[in-house]
C-alpha positions as CSV (number, residue, x, y, z in Angstrom):
1,M,-8.6,38.3,-2.4
2,Q,-9.3,36.5,0.9
3,A,-6.8,33.7,-0.4
4,A,-4.1,36.1,0.2
5,Q,-4.8,36.3,4.0
6,Q,-4.1,32.8,4.5
7,Q,-1.0,31.8,6.3
8,P,2.1,31.7,4.4
9,F,3.7,28.6,3.8
10,P,0.9,26.3,5.3
11,T,2.4,23.1,3.9
12,M,5.6,23.8,5.3
13,E,4.2,23.7,9.0
14,R,2.3,20.7,8.3
15,S,5.5,19.0,6.9
16,Y,7.5,20.1,9.7
17,V,4.9,18.4,12.1
18,G,5.1,15.4,9.9
19,V,8.8,15.3,10.2
20,R,8.5,15.7,14.1
21,V,6.1,12.9,14.1
22,N,8.1,10.6,11.7
23,S,11.1,11.2,13.9
24,A,9.2,10.1,17.2
25,L,8.0,7.2,15.5
26,N,11.4,6.2,14.3
27,S,12.8,6.8,17.7
28,Y,10.0,4.4,19.2
29,R,10.7,1.8,16.7
30,N,14.4,1.9,17.2
31,E,14.0,1.7,21.0
32,Q,11.6,-1.5,20.4
33,L,14.2,-3.2,18.3
34,A,17.2,-2.6,20.7
35,N,14.9,-4.3,23.2
36,L,14.4,-7.5,21.3
37,S,16.1,-10.6,22.1
38,P,18.4,-12.2,19.5
39,V,15.6,-14.8,19.2
40,E,12.8,-12.1,18.6
41,V,15.0,-10.1,16.1
42,I,15.5,-13.4,14.0
43,H,11.7,-13.8,14.3
44,K,11.2,-10.0,13.2
45,L,13.4,-10.4,10.2
46,Y,11.6,-13.5,8.9
47,G,8.3,-11.4,9.2
48,V,9.9,-8.3,7.5
49,A,11.3,-10.6,4.5
50,I,7.8,-12.5,4.0
51,Q,5.7,-9.3,4.2
52,A,8.2,-7.5,1.7
53,I,7.7,-10.7,-0.6
54,K,3.9,-10.1,-0.3
55,K,4.2,-6.6,-1.3
56,N,6.6,-7.3,-4.0
57,D,9.3,-5.3,-2.6
58,Q,12.4,-7.5,-3.5
59,Q,15.1,-5.2,-2.3
60,L,13.6,-5.1,1.3
61,A,13.2,-8.9,1.0
62,N,16.7,-9.4,0.1
63,R,17.9,-6.8,2.8
64,A,16.0,-9.0,5.7
65,I,17.3,-12.3,4.2
66,N,21.0,-10.7,4.2
67,E,20.5,-9.9,7.7
68,L,19.4,-13.5,8.5
69,I,22.5,-14.6,6.9
70,A,24.8,-12.2,8.9
71,G,23.4,-13.5,12.0
72,L,24.5,-17.1,11.5
73,N,26.8,-18.7,13.8
74,F,29.2,-20.7,12.0
75,E,30.6,-22.5,15.0
76,H,27.6,-24.5,14.8
77,Q,28.7,-25.4,11.0
78,E,26.0,-28.0,9.8
79,I,23.1,-25.9,10.9
80,A,24.5,-22.6,9.9
81,L,25.5,-23.9,6.6
82,S,22.1,-25.5,5.8
83,L,20.4,-22.2,6.9
84,Y,22.8,-20.4,4.7
85,R,21.7,-22.7,1.5
86,L,18.1,-22.2,2.4
87,Y,18.5,-18.2,2.4
88,Q,20.6,-18.4,-0.7
89,Y,18.0,-20.5,-2.5
90,S,15.4,-17.8,-1.0
91,K,17.3,-15.1,-2.8
92,H,17.7,-17.1,-6.1
93,C,14.0,-17.7,-6.3
94,L,13.5,-13.7,-5.9
95,R,16.0,-13.3,-8.6
96,Q,14.2,-15.8,-10.8
97,G,10.9,-14.4,-10.3
98,K,9.6,-17.0,-8.2
99,P,8.6,-15.3,-4.9
100,A,6.1,-17.8,-3.7
101,D,8.9,-20.4,-3.6
102,A,11.0,-18.0,-1.4
103,M,8.2,-17.1,0.6
104,E,7.3,-20.8,1.3
105,V,10.9,-21.5,2.6
106,L,11.0,-18.5,4.7
107,E,7.4,-19.2,6.1
108,E,8.4,-22.9,6.8
109,L,11.6,-21.6,8.6
110,R,9.8,-19.0,10.6
111,S,7.2,-21.7,12.0
112,A,10.1,-23.9,12.8
113,W,11.7,-20.9,14.7
114,V,8.6,-20.1,16.5
115,E,8.2,-23.8,17.5
116,A,11.7,-24.2,18.5
117,F,11.5,-20.9,20.9
118,K,7.8,-21.0,21.8
119,L,7.4,-17.6,20.2
């Protein structure tokens, strides 16, 4: 009978607190991202893509690579086209079940990015 005296809907209360905490965390993360420079955003996208590949999350890896593609500046056609081809190759590797190949390309690009911008 004591079980009947417990608070009604205890999971609802915990769930609501969890939603508030998640909302606060999302707001904090969004603010952090909004304050990043374009160079830092690209570095972060490389990290997201690489971590997604390590976690076998092909969808997230593709989304991160698509964002990298969207950020290309084709006014500098030679560089942008070369990067575009590498990003497309990485996506192709993911589709073909060769995540290690995609990760190798992205890790090398991230290393070059870090070196070029001294991150």
